[in-house]
C-alpha positions as CSV (number, residue, x, y, z in Angstrom):
1,M,-2.9,-30.9,-5.2
2,V,-0.9,-32.4,-7.8
3,V,-2.9,-32.1,-11.5
4,A,-0.1,-33.8,-14.0
5,M,3.6,-34.1,-14.3
6,K,4.6,-32.0,-17.1
7,R,7.1,-33.8,-19.4
8,L,9.5,-31.7,-21.7
9,R,10.1,-32.9,-25.1
10,N,13.8,-31.8,-25.6
11,Y,16.9,-31.0,-23.6
12,L,16.1,-27.0,-24.0
13,I,14.9,-26.3,-20.8
14,G,14.4,-22.7,-19.7
15,V,14.7,-21.8,-16.2
16,E,13.9,-18.1,-15.5
17,Q,13.5,-16.2,-12.3
18,G,13.4,-12.6,-10.9
19,Q,11.6,-10.5,-8.2
20,K,9.1,-7.7,-8.5
21,I,8.4,-4.9,-5.8
22,L,4.2,-5.2,-6.2
23,F,3.6,-2.1,-4.1
24,A,4.9,0.0,-1.2
25,D,1.4,1.4,-0.2
26,F,3.2,2.9,3.2
27,E,4.9,5.8,1.1
28,H,1.4,7.4,-0.2
29,G,-1.2,6.2,2.1
30,G,-2.2,3.5,-0.8
31,P,-5.3,1.0,-0.1
32,M,-2.9,-2.2,0.7
33,W,-2.0,-0.1,3.9
34,T,-5.0,2.2,4.8
35,G,-7.9,-0.1,3.3
36,S,-10.2,-3.0,4.7
37,G,-11.7,-5.9,3.1
38,P,-10.7,-7.6,0.1
39,R,-7.8,-5.8,-2.1
40,I,-5.6,-7.3,-4.5
41,A,-2.4,-6.0,-6.4
42,R,-1.2,-7.6,-9.9
43,A,2.1,-6.8,-12.0
44,E,2.6,-8.2,-15.3
45,I,5.8,-9.9,-15.8
46,A,7.7,-10.7,-19.1
47,F,9.8,-13.3,-19.9
48,S,13.2,-12.3,-21.6
49,E,12.4,-14.9,-24.5
50,P,9.3,-16.8,-24.8
51,F,9.1,-20.3,-24.0
52,R,7.3,-22.9,-26.6
53,Q,4.3,-23.2,-24.5
54,P,3.4,-21.8,-21.2
55,P,6.1,-23.0,-18.9
56,V,5.0,-23.5,-15.1
57,V,5.8,-20.9,-12.4
58,H,6.1,-20.7,-8.8
59,A,5.7,-17.6,-6.9
60,G,6.5,-16.6,-3.5
61,L,7.1,-13.7,-1.1
62,A,10.6,-12.6,-0.7
63,M,9.5,-9.8,1.6
64,W,6.5,-8.3,3.2
65,D,6.4,-5.3,5.9
66,I,3.1,-5.8,7.6
67,D,1.6,-3.8,10.5
68,R,2.0,-6.0,13.5
69,D,-1.4,-4.9,15.1
70,S,-3.5,-6.5,12.7
71,N,-4.0,-10.0,11.3
72,Q,-1.5,-11.4,9.0
73,R,-3.5,-12.7,5.8
74,A,-1.7,-12.9,2.2
75,D,-2.3,-14.7,-1.2
76,I,0.4,-14.8,-3.9
77,S,-0.2,-16.3,-7.2
78,T,0.3,-16.3,-10.6
79,E,-2.4,-15.7,-13.2
80,A,-2.9,-15.7,-17.1
81,V,0.6,-17.7,-17.6
82,T,1.5,-17.5,-21.4
83,E,4.8,-18.1,-23.4
84,T,5.6,-14.5,-22.9
85,G,4.7,-13.7,-19.7
86,F,2.3,-13.8,-16.7
87,Q,0.2,-11.8,-13.6
88,L,2.1,-11.9,-10.2
89,V,-1.1,-11.7,-8.0
90,F,-0.9,-10.7,-4.2
91,R,-4.2,-10.4,-2.3
92,T,-5.0,-9.8,1.1
93,W,-8.6,-9.3,3.4
94,G,-10.1,-8.4,6.6
95,D,-8.3,-5.7,8.5
96,T,-4.6,-6.9,7.5
97,Q,-2.6,-3.9,6.9
98,V,0.3,-4.4,4.4
99,A,3.1,-1.7,4.0
100,R,4.9,-3.5,1.1
101,V,5.5,-6.7,-1.0
102,R,8.3,-8.0,-2.8
103,A,7.6,-11.2,-4.7
104,S,9.8,-13.8,-6.1
105,W,9.0,-16.3,-9.4
106,L,10.4,-19.1,-11.3
107,A,9.5,-20.0,-14.5
108,I,10.4,-23.5,-16.0
109,G,9.5,-25.0,-19.4
110,E,10.5,-25.8,-22.8
111,L,12.4,-23.4,-25.2
112,A,12.3,-23.3,-28.8
113,H,15.0,-25.0,-30.7
114,D,16.4,-23.8,-34.1
115,D,15.8,-26.8,-36.0
116,D,11.9,-26.5,-34.8
117,W,9.9,-26.7,-38.1
118,H,7.0,-24.3,-38.5
119,L,4.2,-25.6,-40.7
């Protein structure tokens, strides 16, 4: 589903990327590894400098370590995107047992310019 093309007004386009280990539940018997049913993990990500307005943020799985004896269910997304950061969100459900997850992300948006007027 395409919502709309995002148009950027100037040449100051910021691109920031990173990776984050969301959890390593196999190390301590956490809920992603030992639980069942709906489970969720969130991580707050802060940009190194603010964007002019909330950027477009893409998230993906960079690594997942999952039990071979259970169904493989995963959902990775972003929420609460602002000029200064966002939340990475990983969800699983049913009998899926996830030992650990590393997510990667890419934010693209317009940066402020020194000549911007602030009224």
